[in-house]
N, C-alpha and C positions, 0 to 999 in steps of 0.2 A: 030418665037417668038410669044408671047401671044398677043391677041387683048384685047381691053377694055371689050368686052363681056366675054372673058375667065376669066378676073380678077374678074368680078362680080359674076361668077358662080363657080369659083374654090373652092373646099372644104378647110377647115382649115387644118393646119398641113402638107400641101403638098408644096414642093419646086417647084416654077414656074419660069422658066427662061424667063425674059422679055426683056433682051438685052444681048449682049455678056458678059458684066461685071456685070449684075444686076440680082439677083434672089429675089424672094419674098415668104415669108411664112405668111399666114393669121392667126392671133390669133383668138381663139374661144370666142370672146367677142362682138358679134353684139348687138347694142342698138340704141336708138333714137339719140344718139350723136356720135356713132362710125360707123354707117352705117353697113357694113358687118363685121366689126372688124378692129383692128389695123393691119396695114401691116408692118411687119418687113422686112427690105431690107438687103440682103447680097451682098456686093460690092467687086468685084475682082474675080480672077480665081485661081492663085497659092496660094495667101493668101487673107485674107478677112478683111473688116470692116463690122460691124453689126450696122445698123441704127434703132433706136427706137425698142429695144428688146421687149417692150410690157408689158403686165400685169404679175403679179406673178401668173403663171398658170403652173402646172407641165407638162401637156400635150403639151403646147406651148414650154416650155423649152426643152422637149424631142425632139420635132419636129425640133427645131433650132439646137440642138446638132447633130441630124441625118443629117440635111441639110449641116452642116459645115463639117462633116466627119473628115478626117485626115488633113484638111487644117488648117494652123495656123491662128488665129485671132489676128490682130494687134491692133484693137481698137473697143470698144463698144461705139457708139455715140448716144447721146440723144438730140432731138430737144427741148424738154421742159419736165417739171416734173409733168405732170398730170398722174394719176394712170393707165391710159391705155397705157402709153408710156415707163415709166422708171423703174418700180419696178423689172422687170426681169434682169436689168443691173448687179447688184451685184451677183445674183445667176449664171448668165451666165459667169461672170468674174471668179468666183470660179471654174467653170467647164472647162474653156478654158485658164485661165491664162492671159487673155487680160485686159488691163486697161480700166476703164470707163472714157470717155472723152466727152466733149461737153459743154452743157449749165451749168450755175451756179446753185447751189441749191437754192430753194425758198420754204418757208413754210408760208402759209397765209390762214387764215380762211376767206372765203367769207362771206359777210354780207347779202346775198340774196339767193333766190332759184337758184339752179344750173341747167344749161342746158348742162354741160359737167362734166368730171371727176374731183374729188378733187385732191389736190396736194399730191405728194408722199413724206412722211416724211423719207423714208429710203434712198433716193438718196444721195450719197456721192461720188462725182467724184474724180478720181485721178488727173485729169487735166482739167482746165476750158479753153475753147478756146475763144480768143478774135476775133473780126472781122478781117477777112483776114488770120488768122492762118490756117495752113494746116496739114493734116495727110496723109501719103502716104504709099503705098505698092508696090508690084512688077509691077503692071500694072494699078494702080489707084492713084489719088490724090484728096482728098476731102478738100474743102476750106470753112471755116465758114463764113456765111453771117448773121449778126445780124438783126433780124426782130421782135422787140418788138411790142406788140399790143394785140394779143390773150393772151399772158402772157408777163410779163416784161423780162423774161429770154429766150425767144424763139430764136432759131437759125434755119436757113436753111443750107443745105450743098450742095455745087456745086461740081459735078463730072467733073473735067476739061477735061478728055479724051472723054467724050460723050456730052459735053455742056448741061448737065442735072442738074436739081436742085431738091433736096429732100426737100419738103416744109412743112413737118410735118403737123400741123394744121393751119398754116398761110394761105395757099391756099389749099383747099380740092377739090376733084374731084366730089363731090356730093352736097355740100351745102356751104353757107358762114360760116365763123368762128364765134364762140361765142366771144363776147367782153363783159366781165362781170366785172365791177368795184368791188372792188377797184384796183385789179391788172391789169385787162384788161383795156386798154386805147385806146380810139377811135382816138385821135390825133396821138399817136404813130403808131397805125395800119395803118392809111392813109399814114403816112410818109414811113412806111415800104412797103406798096403797091406801092407807087411811086418809091421807090428804085428798086423794082422788074420790074416795067414797064420800067425803064431806062436800064435794063440789056438786054442781047440778048440770054437768055437760049432757047434751042430748044424744050425742053420738061420738064414738072414738074412730079415728082413722089410724090404724097401726101401720108400721113399716112392713109387716108380714101378715098376710091373712086378710080376711074380709072385714068390712066395717062392722062395728059393734053397736047395734041400735038400742040396747038396754045396758049401758055400761055399768051402772051401779050393781046390777045383779051379777054381772061377770066378775067385778072386783070383789064382791062378797064371796063368791064361789072360790076365787083364787086365794083369797086370804084364808078361807076355811081349809082349802087343800094344804096350804103351808102349815097350818096349825095341826092338821091330822098327821103330817109327816113328823112334826116336832113330837107329838104324842107317841108315835111309833118308836122314835129314838129313845125317849124316856122309858117306855115300857121294856124295850130291848135291854137297856142298861140295868133296869131293875131286876130282870130275870137272869142276866148273864154276868153282871159285874163289870170288871175292867175288860174292855173290848176294843178291837180294831175296826176301822171304817169298812174294809172289805166284807167283814162278817155281817155288819149291819146291812150293807147294800144287798148281799146275797139273800137275806131274809125279807127285806123291805121291798125289793124289786123282783120278786119271783114272777116268772112269766115274761119279763122284759129281756130283750135280746142282750146276751152277755157282753156283746161288743159295746153296749151303751153303759155298762156298769161303771167304768172309770169316770165318765161324765157325771153319773148319778152320785158318785162318791164326792164330787165337788159340792153338790147341793147338800149332802149330809154334813160335810165339813162346815159349810156356811151356817147350817142350823146349830151345830155343836159350838161354833165360835159365839153365836148369839146366846146360847144357853150358858156358856162360860161367862159371858159379860153380865148375865143376869144372876149369876151365883148358883146355877142349877147343876152344871156339869163342869168338869175340869180335865185337863190333859195331863197325863202322867209323864215322867221323865223319859220314858221309852216311846212316847208318841201315841199311846193308847188313850182311851177315854173312859171316864167313870162319872157317876153321880157324886155330888158333894155330900 
């Protein structure tokens, strides 16, 4: 089977078998928020589920159809509806006859600079999965695990036969997830992370980056990172009083490419909204922030 190094170097459009039941096809959409590209997973042997079919790209669709071959597809599953994950769902459905199943549709115009893909307006599922609902094939069973935070409609999918979890963008194998208000919610994200920490999955398969063989350690580290950022914000407001987000970003993200500062500001805003909800911080009438 493939190693993490193989996954990083594997070319797009090629079926890579990474476990007895799991194959992966990498979409040709590398970027600063998709890493090497969106990873579409094919689950099953005699029949298949396709997880996160990816962007609307004819080369990627052709690669998926080739990888599927003559095997029936029982379900096309989407973790969430950013444009690097779900637009290929309906075109693939038309080519395979499989229903589009998974997260709920969501259309929202973000009010700030994006650090990830915009929402997919074409997503129209045939069935929406609630938490704990399952989809099954000959040798696979996928169970929905609700994980709002990165987006309010985000789902992970647990492959029961391999004790594996497909984590979409909730936990990635190369970076922390973008939490960008108004739909991205830091409180929801932390609750969802705690939910994963309470599980016993043996491996994560993220939509971007290598598999995660020790997932609980990574989840603890990511939660700790968010708490450190929260602490930085509180200490900044203690020292400086009423402040604006750009001033916080300039101090907290020293050494980071200034072109990334607007996106970092979205993360700071998500933390501040969470702190406001917990009665720790408050926004002033002129849009600045202070401790309560």
